[in-house]
C-alpha positions, -999 to +999 in steps of 0.1 A: -783-311+048-781-311+004-761-282+005-738-305+037-732-330+010-725-305-014-694-287+000-682-318+015-679-329-021-663-296-034-636-303+001-625-337-014-626-325-044-603-294-045-585-320-017-579-345-039-561-315-064-540-301-036-525-333-028-522-343-068-503-313-072-478-313-041-472-352-057-467-337-093-449-308-080-412-311-055-389-289-039-359-283-060-329-301-033-311-278-008-276-268-015-248-285+000-216-267-006-204-239-004-181-206-026-145-217-026-132-184-007-149-146-005-126-115-005-140-081+007-132-046+007-138-021+021-126+017+034-120+019+069-126+045+094-099+072+097-093+062+129-088+022+133-087+024+174-124+033+177-138+017+197-169+012+170-150+018+139-169+025+108-162+011+076-181+010+041-182-017+020-172-015-015-172-052-028-171-086-033-155-112-046-173-149-046-152-178-053-179-202-068-187-239-046-176-264-064-202-284-071-234-257-081-257-282-094-288-273-071-272-230-068-285-205-089-272-178-065-257-163-039-272-142-010-248-112+010-259-110+046-240-102+077-229-127+099-226-125+135-197-132+159-210-170+161-209-174+122-246-170+118-268-143+095-272-116+120-309-113+127-308-148+115-346-153+100-349-112+094-320-110+089-316-085+059-301-095+026-277-073+009-271-085-020-283-116-043-256-122-073-265-152-103-245-179-102-225-181-139-216-217-131-183-206-156-161-210-124-150-174-131-147-152-101-182-129-093-177-093-085-207-076-069-200-036-059-224-022-033-237+010-036-218+039-025-212+045+010-228+017+024-222+007+060-217-020+079-240-033+101-241-024+143-229-060+154-217-074+122-192-095+125-187-109+090-199-109+054-216-140+049-221-155+016-245-184+016-253-211-018-290-205-026-317-216-049-356-201-052-370-220-023-338-233-004-304-222+012-276-233+037-251-210+048-219-227+061-193-220+084-165-220+066-142-203+035-179-182+026-172-151+048-145-124+060-140-107+092-154-071+084-144-061+122-110-066+138-110-080+175-105-054+194-108-061+232-081-092+221-056-070+205-067-051+240-061-075+259-026-092+244-015-053+251-021-061+286-009-085+295+024-074+269+025-042+295+025-063+329+056-087+312+076-057+311+070-045+346+103-053+371+120-050+339+155-042+339+193-043+325+194-071+354+166-097+338+171-084+304+201-066+289+198-033+271+158-025+291+169+004+299+186+016+271+150+011+248+139+036+271+152+066+252+176+053+222+159+063+191+155+106+207+191+115+190+199+127+221+224+105+244+208+105+279+200+081+300+225+047+307+233+049+262+270+047+254+280+048+214+278+014+214+248+006+229+230+033+213+252+047+182+219+067+168+223+087+197+255+093+210+285+076+185+298+100+165+287+105+123+277+134+101+250+106+075+229+085+083+197+061+066+161+074+082+165+036+104+192+051+115+215+016+109+235+030+085+261+060+099+285+075+082+312+086+104+341+092+080+321+125+063+346+151+064+318+178+058+284+185+048+272+210+028+233+221+020+235+238-007+207+265-024+214+277-056+241+257-088+263+290-084+268+270-044+276+234-058+297+245-085+322+267-065+320+229-037+325+208-064+357+228-081+372+231-042+365+198-038+385+188-073+411+209-068+412+192-028+411+159-043+376+148-022+353+124-028+312+133-031+286+126-029+252+136-032+220+127-013+183+138-013+184+142+025+143+136+025+141+106+050+139+122+088+153+151+100+175+154+065+186+115+063+189+095+036+164+075+025+181+044+017+201+023+045+232+010+021+265+022+027+268+038-012+253+070+008+284+071+035+324+084+017+351+098+030+348+125+015+317+157+015+285+151+011+259+174-006+222+172+010+199+180-020+173+192+003+166+230-009+174+214-041+132+221-047+100+237-053+102+252-023+136+271-030+128+301-056+165+298-071+147+261-083+113+266-098+089+247-110+076+249-145+060+232-180+076+234-215+075+218-246+101+200-261+100+186-296+063+187-295+057+174-265+046+185-229+070+179-205+077+192-164+110+209-158+113+202-120+146+207-093+163+176-084+159+169-053+118+172-053+104+147-041+079+124-062+046+128-043+053+170-043+055+167-084+022+144-089+008+168-067+018+197-083+017+180-118-023+164-104-037+203-093-029+208-132-046+186-145-011+158-154+006+132-142+037+109-143+018+070-155+026+045-127+060+060-112+053+065-081+071+045-054+056+032-022+080+059-004+068+094-011+093+115-002+124+101-025+137+122-048+133+125-087+171+124-092+178+095-067+142+078-082+164+082-112+196+070-103+189+038-089+160+035-115+133+025-087+100+018-104+065+014-092+042-012-095+020-019-124+022-048-143+004-035-177+019+002-177+054+017-182+066+022-142+100+035-144+105+072-138+143+070-158+123+054-192+104+094-189+137+112-184+140+140-216+169+159-203+190+171-175+214+201-163+241+179-146+275+196-129+301+179-139+331+167-119+347+197-125+323+223-122+308+228-153+269+236-158+256+206-189+226+193-204+217+172-216+188+159-239+172+122-250+171+141-286+207+154-287+229+135-267+210+101-270+214+098-301+248+115-306+257+094-274+230+068-265+255+050-244+255+074-220+224+087-221+214+050-205+238+056-179+232+090-175+190+078-167+206+054-145+233+073-128+237+059-094+255+090-086+288+086-111+283+114-130+282+147-114+253+165-092+218+168-109+197+197-105+175+200-131+155+171-149+130+174-172+106+143-174+079+133-198+038+139-191+006+126-194-029+136-186-040+133-153-058+100-144-073+085-111-071+044-100-098+031-079-074+006-051-086-030-034-068-043-013-077-077-004-061-105+021-051-138+017-039-173+026-006-177+015-017-210-004-035-182-030-005-169-044+013-204-052-006-238-046-040-231-045-035-204-076-061-215-096-046-185-124-010-204-129+010-179-119+019-151-093+016-125-131-018-137-135-029-138-107-024-097-108-023-091-145-058-072-148-046-044-123-031-015-138-019-010-108-004-043-083+013-050-054+015-077-031+030-074+008+041-111+016+040-118+055+063-154+054+056-155+096+017-152+095+012-170+056+000-145+047-004-117+018-023-085+012-030-077-022-032-039-044-053-041-071-061-006-083-079-001-116-083+031-141-111+045-134-132+075-145-149+088-111-138+117-094-115+105-069-128+109-032-126+136-007-088+129+005-078+107-015-040+104-016-008+085-028-003+068+001+007+031+008+021+033+039+008+052+065+003+032+102-015+047+124-001+051+165-020+055+195+009+060+216-020+063+244-023+021+241+015+016+236+045+040+238+072+041+215+099+034+248+073+000+254+072-013+220+111-011+211+112-024+249+090-052+241+114-059+206+143-058+231+121-085+253+115-109+230+151-109+219+159-134+252 
């Protein structure tokens, strides 16, 4: 009995102690505010139409909650189709990111090759403290998958809508079945499908500009041949225009009528590194290394040639990889960098030009640029008025790798809700920066590249626009017919 009382007394004491402790200790309040927005970057599957595309998460940006009073950190999870944690209480935590309380955007880099989990629809960010967590369902997540089923159903609806269409109920519908194959067939005419049936000698890459007044087109393969053409044109008083012919099927890269004339056109598609008459080589001028390149070489091919030698031209590369060296200089074309010089014309050291009289002349930054600076400036944005450029010398520098991330945004983030105050400030910390704005969708995508010492990924390439087309789902003809139907 004595032992029983002793045990009872101990129990009461322990109970009072626990009760007293509970009164002294209270859990912190549960967070009640979510992150203002979340943005992720990822590497997509090489085949976007795959039934189960695999994506590798790269990084996560978190715009902190307005009220962080009960928030010490943010937990990151996969989210399911209902915007809940994938796995609920058993959900694996992808990351724990400390709240810095300074209102600055938080950035987290995922481990290399961090693949999305089967069933994941969102990357979900929950506000948390040591004991509690709040996982809202607005703003604090971003989709990691595409709605492949929904897209497939929309394609089915469009295909069904195309069924039964003809010239009577949709004028131009049957023309669109064949227009664009560069053969005058079907019911096409020079009026309904000029790209296939009209008489022209030069066309823009999209066939929206057709040069009908051009008399003769030449494809010279040597400097001597170009000189003969120019001398003869000069003798006959005929106008001369030069195009790179770098577009599909030898078309021009410009859709402007500036590519047309009423005389002759010289297409520079043979004035490049593939022609033994026009090699690429490195040399030194005034102690600086430059690349001496044929003027018809594309910026992409020149960039690849230099990269193989651990060299580059900085941030001058355009979104379109097939622009020629001479064409980019002629229009003062540029890359996209808020930090670095990105205009090819600024890197030009020298030029070999066949003048309107057929003479081959050399102009140089260190000679012409001093004796006649206005002429040199004009040559580096020539617009084709000074003659035919056949070779160019360009400043080079050590090759650099850039880690590029693409994020998707509501247009309000760029304008009304731009927390950095200006469009430039929003992208100012990027070595390479570019916006693609889609006003009708009220969305934009931001491309931000930063210099890195990490090696390039296998297969990485300088390619900004490269759409994946799955012709088994929707053919080119059906696409054109859909556009025509949409015009009704």
